[in-house]
N, C-alpha and C positions, 0 to 999 in steps of 0.2 A: 303842459296840463293833460291829465289822462281824459278818457271820455266818460265821466260820472255824469252823464247828461240826466237831468231831472224835470225842468221846466215846472217848477212848483211855485205857487204864489208865495210872496214874501212880505212882511210888514218891514217899511225902511224909514229911518230918520234920516233926513238931509239937511243940511246946513247950505244956503246959497250965499254966495258973495258976489252981487250982480247976477249975471247968468251962468256963473261957475258953480257947480255943485260939489259938495265934500259929502261924501257918504259917512255917516257917524257910527249907526249901528243897524242890524237887521233882526228880525224875529223870523226864524225857520223852525218847522217842527217842535214848536214849542219852547225853544231855545233862544236867547238872545246872544248874537255874536257882534263884539266892538271891532270896528273897522281901524286897523292900524295904519294902512296906506292904500291909497288908490294909485294901481300901476299903470293903468292904459284905459282910454275910452274911445269909443267911435259911436257913428250912428249909421243906420241903414234905413233906406227909402222903403215905407211899406205903404200899402193901400192909401189911407187918407193923411198919413203923417210920416213919423221917423220911430224906430226903436233905437234907444240910446243903451248903449252896452259898456259896461265898467268891469275891469278886474281888479278884484281888491284882494287885500290879505287881512288875515285875523290871526295875530301871532299867538294870543293867549289860547287859541283853539288850535293852532296849528292847520289853519284853513287858508286855502287859495281858492276864490271863486269868481265866476261870472254872473253878474246881475244885469238885468235888462229892465227899462221902463218904456212903456208904449205911450206915447203922447196922445194917440187915439182913444184910448179907453183909460188911461191913467193907472194901469196896473204895473206892478212891479213883480219880477220871476227871478229865481235862482236858476240860470240856464246850466251850467254845470260846476262841479267843484273838485278838488284834490287836497291831498296832504301837503304841507309845506316841506316837509322832510321826508 
């Protein structure tokens, strides 16, 4: 993944099966991106909680990106992105 770091807020729709999230789609810069696949996830300890990170693909938009969710302020960000091809 190239270093197209943005750290911008996004609106995310997530489906939970128990404690396991599946990101369905997200809205960034006025456009909706449908998530095709979640490739990787991890969590990092921060101040009062954790940041959860997810690498996802959006094949229709030729996009690979990393999203993060902070459980201390309940905010989603797009951390970085790149083209799939």
